[in-house]
C-alpha positions, 0 to 999 in steps of 0.5 A, a space after each residue: 317854913 320849917 326850920 330842918 333840911 328833914 322837915 322840909 324833904 318831909 312836906 316835899 315828899 308828902 306834897 309830891 305824893 298828893 298832886 300825883 294821887 288825883 293823876 293816877 285817878 282821873 286817867 282810871 275813872 276816865 277810863 270807865 266813863 269813856 266810851 270806846 271809841 272817844 278815849 283817846 280823843 278824850 284823854 287828849 283832851 284833858 293832857 291840852 285843858 288841864 296843861 293849858 289852865 295849870 301851865 298858862 292861866 295857874 302862873 298868870 292869875 297870879 301875877 295878874 292878882 301881885 301887880 293889879 290888885 295888890 300891886 307889890 313883887 312881894 306880896 306873890 303868898 296873898 296871891 295865891 292864897 287869893 287865887 286860890 280862894 276863889 279858883 278853889 271853889 269852882 274847881 270843886 264845883 267842876 268835879 261835883 257837876 262831872 261826877 253825875 257820869 261816874 256815878 250812873 255806872 254799875 257798881 261792878 264797873 267801878 
């Protein structure tokens, strides 16, 4: 928690930069590893998947954890922490399993 508005704005700016950076990186990486004929389909599937998981499943998991695990409407911060601790390693594992296709690319294509 920031005690000044300037500190809060600096934190929001850093978070905004950090959130959007992977979007450009994943788009360029998908262009390299996807065959030309499938790029549109793969990019569409990526957008649908990230929106469904990020906008539908994410808040639902936090709300369910708040209601059923902690049974306290004021425990949203703890629920965010628990969901992050559970989902974070799953995300890292999925990213690690998907990087194999990127590693098979010739060095000049990267």
